[in-house]
C-alpha positions as CSV (number, residue, x, y, z in Angstrom):
1,M,-30.1,17.9,-2.8
2,N,-32.9,16.6,-0.1
3,R,-35.4,19.0,-0.1
4,E,-38.0,18.0,-2.1
5,Q,-40.0,20.7,-4.0
6,E,-36.2,22.5,-4.3
7,V,-35.1,19.5,-6.7
8,R,-38.4,19.3,-8.5
9,A,-38.3,22.9,-9.1
10,V,-34.5,22.6,-10.9
11,L,-35.4,19.1,-12.4
12,T,-38.6,19.9,-14.2
13,P,-37.4,22.3,-16.6
14,L,-34.7,20.2,-17.2
15,K,-37.0,17.7,-18.6
16,N,-38.8,20.2,-20.5
17,L,-35.7,21.3,-22.3
18,A,-34.7,17.8,-23.1
19,A,-38.4,17.2,-23.9
20,R,-38.4,20.6,-26.8
21,C,-34.6,19.0,-28.0
22,Q,-35.2,15.8,-27.9
23,V,-32.5,14.5,-26.7
24,A,-31.8,12.6,-23.0
25,I,-30.0,13.6,-20.2
26,V,-28.4,11.4,-18.0
27,C,-27.8,11.7,-14.4
28,V,-25.6,9.4,-12.1
29,M,-27.2,8.9,-8.6
30,H,-25.9,6.8,-5.4
31,L,-27.9,4.5,-3.1
32,N,-28.8,5.7,0.5
33,K,-28.3,3.5,3.1
34,N,-31.6,2.2,3.5
35,S,-31.4,-0.8,2.8
36,D,-35.2,-1.8,3.9
37,A,-36.9,0.7,1.5
38,S,-38.0,-0.3,-2.0
39,A,-35.8,0.5,-5.3
40,I,-37.6,3.6,-5.9
41,H,-36.4,5.3,-2.4
42,R,-32.6,4.0,-2.4
43,I,-31.5,7.0,-5.0
44,G,-29.9,9.3,-2.6
45,G,-31.4,12.6,-2.2
46,A,-35.1,13.8,-2.7
47,V,-37.7,11.3,-4.1
48,A,-38.3,14.0,-6.7
49,F,-34.9,12.3,-8.6
50,T,-36.6,9.4,-9.4
51,G,-39.8,11.2,-9.3
52,V,-39.2,13.5,-12.0
53,A,-37.1,11.5,-14.3
54,R,-38.7,9.2,-16.9
55,A,-36.6,6.0,-16.5
56,V,-34.8,4.8,-13.6
57,W,-32.1,1.9,-14.1
58,L,-30.3,0.3,-11.6
59,F,-26.6,-1.0,-12.2
60,T,-25.5,-3.7,-9.7
61,E,-23.0,-6.5,-9.9
62,D,-25.3,-9.9,-9.7
63,P,-24.9,-11.5,-6.3
64,E,-25.1,-15.0,-8.4
65,D,-22.4,-14.5,-10.5
66,K,-19.8,-11.8,-9.8
67,T,-18.1,-12.0,-13.4
68,R,-21.8,-10.5,-14.0
69,H,-23.4,-7.2,-14.1
70,L,-27.1,-6.1,-13.9
71,M,-28.7,-3.2,-15.6
72,L,-32.4,-3.1,-13.6
73,R,-35.5,-1.4,-14.2
74,V,-36.5,0.6,-11.3
75,K,-38.6,3.2,-13.2
76,N,-39.6,3.2,-16.8
77,N,-42.7,5.2,-18.5
78,I,-41.6,5.6,-21.6
79,A,-41.5,1.7,-22.6
80,K,-42.4,-1.5,-22.1
81,A,-41.9,-2.9,-18.8
82,V,-39.1,-5.3,-18.6
83,G,-37.0,-6.7,-15.8
84,G,-33.4,-5.8,-16.8
85,I,-30.4,-6.6,-18.9
86,A,-27.7,-9.2,-18.1
87,Y,-24.0,-8.0,-18.9
88,R,-20.6,-7.9,-18.7
89,T,-17.3,-6.1,-19.4
90,A,-14.6,-8.1,-22.1
91,V,-12.1,-6.5,-23.7
92,K,-11.0,-6.7,-27.4
93,P,-7.7,-5.9,-29.7
94,V,-8.0,-2.9,-31.6
95,S,-5.8,-2.4,-33.9
96,I,-4.0,1.3,-33.8
97,D,-0.8,1.9,-36.2
98,G,-0.4,-1.4,-36.7
99,V,-0.4,-2.4,-33.2
100,D,-3.2,-4.4,-31.5
101,E,-4.2,-2.1,-28.2
102,Y,-6.9,-4.2,-25.6
103,Y,-10.0,-1.7,-24.9
104,P,-12.8,-3.0,-22.3
105,Y,-16.5,-3.0,-24.3
106,V,-19.9,-4.0,-22.7
107,E,-20.6,-7.6,-23.6
108,W,-24.9,-8.1,-23.1
109,L,-26.1,-11.5,-22.1
110,G,-29.5,-10.8,-22.8
111,A,-32.9,-10.1,-20.6
112,T,-33.3,-10.9,-17.0
113,D,-36.6,-11.3,-14.9
114,Q,-34.7,-9.9,-12.1
115,C,-36.2,-7.1,-9.9
116,A,-34.3,-4.1,-8.9
117,S,-35.7,-4.3,-5.2
118,D,-35.0,-8.2,-5.1
119,I,-31.6,-7.5,-5.8
120,L,-31.4,-4.5,-2.9
121,I,-33.4,-6.2,-0.3
122,A,-32.1,-9.7,-0.9
123,G,-35.9,-10.6,-0.5
124,A,-36.5,-9.2,2.5
125,P,-40.2,-7.5,2.9
126,V,-39.6,-4.0,2.1
127,G,-40.9,-1.6,4.9
128,K,-40.2,-1.2,8.3
129,P,-41.5,-4.1,10.3
130,P,-44.8,-2.9,11.8
131,V,-43.9,-3.3,15.3
132,K,-41.0,-0.7,14.4
133,V,-43.8,1.9,13.0
134,E,-46.1,1.2,15.5
135,D,-43.7,2.2,18.2
136,A,-42.3,5.3,16.3
137,K,-46.2,6.5,16.1
138,E,-46.9,5.9,19.8
139,W,-43.6,8.0,20.5
140,L,-44.9,10.4,17.6
141,A,-48.5,11.3,19.3
142,R,-46.8,11.7,22.7
143,F,-44.3,14.3,21.5
144,L,-46.9,16.0,19.1
145,S,-49.3,15.9,22.2
146,D,-48.5,19.7,23.1
147,G,-48.8,20.7,19.6
148,E,-47.0,21.7,16.8
149,Q,-43.3,20.8,16.5
150,T,-40.5,21.1,13.7
151,A,-39.9,18.4,11.5
152,A,-35.9,19.3,12.5
153,D,-37.0,18.5,16.1
154,V,-39.0,15.7,15.3
155,K,-36.1,14.1,13.5
156,K,-33.8,15.2,15.9
157,F,-35.9,13.4,19.4
158,G,-37.4,10.6,17.1
159,W,-33.8,9.0,16.9
160,K,-32.5,10.1,20.4
161,D,-35.3,9.0,22.4
162,G,-36.5,5.9,20.6
163,K,-33.9,5.3,17.3
164,H,-36.7,6.0,15.4
165,S,-35.1,6.7,11.6
166,W,-37.0,9.5,9.5
167,H,-38.4,6.9,6.9
168,T,-39.9,5.0,10.3
169,L,-40.7,8.4,11.5
170,E,-42.5,9.5,8.0
171,R,-44.8,6.6,8.4
172,A,-45.6,6.9,11.7
173,K,-47.0,10.4,10.7
174,S,-48.9,8.7,7.9
175,A,-50.1,6.2,10.1
176,L,-51.3,8.7,12.7
177,G,-52.9,11.1,10.0
178,A,-50.2,14.1,11.5
179,T,-50.2,16.9,8.9
180,S,-47.7,19.4,8.0
181,A,-47.9,23.4,8.2
182,K,-45.2,26.4,7.9
183,I,-45.0,27.9,10.7
184,D,-42.5,31.2,11.1
185,G,-40.7,29.8,8.4
186,H,-40.0,26.4,10.0
187,S,-41.9,23.0,8.5
188,C,-43.8,21.3,11.8
189,W,-45.8,18.8,12.4
190,L,-49.3,19.1,14.0
191,L,-51.5,15.9,14.8
192,P,-55.0,16.0,13.5
193,G,-57.4,18.9,14.8
194,T,-54.7,20.7,16.6
195,I,-54.9,24.4,16.2
196,P,-51.3,25.8,15.7
197,V,-50.2,28.7,18.2
198,K,-49.0,30.7,15.6
199,R,-50.1,31.6,11.9
200,T,-49.8,28.5,9.9
201,V,-49.3,28.2,5.5
202,D,-50.2,24.6,4.8
203,L,-47.6,22.8,2.8
204,S,-49.9,20.2,1.0
205,T,-50.9,22.7,-1.9
206,P,-47.5,23.9,-3.6
207,P,-47.8,27.4,-3.9
208,E,-49.0,28.9,-7.2
209,G,-46.8,29.7,-10.1
């Protein structure tokens, strides 16, 4: 669920199948709790779930009108870029054997300029405050100063030592210029120019085939 390459390996053939058969495959995902991230990074699991999909939409309650809901664009590379559509759930009578039964239906209310990220983060700036990334960057530099460390240990001790979230640590890694390598079957992080203790396989280039 959270392994980028493994998820992509499953979804890409599925996407190709949909293209050949000219059908739509709809997946329903839930949001993670990373409330400071942009909408595209709020989807639970690996980023590949949004990366492989041709279109991603957020369905949410309108925070300004509890009777309305919003269908807002997170990603859409197959049609004109729009904000989204407002709608509400209503009911109407349907005659069945001469008796009116009431069933729900979607009442579309028209286009909206509202943005998915604006709704999810309530207008707050996207991303961790710079000071948090800087603190994580300093911690990460110290943690990797003696050589490579497994990503699992980075995550574990990053939280234990400084309450640095995984998202912040990844941003700190990028800011620091640290790299990833596979060492004895483990994903490891290294400082720039660090010579690994053990033989490494570069993870930045996907394996052929």
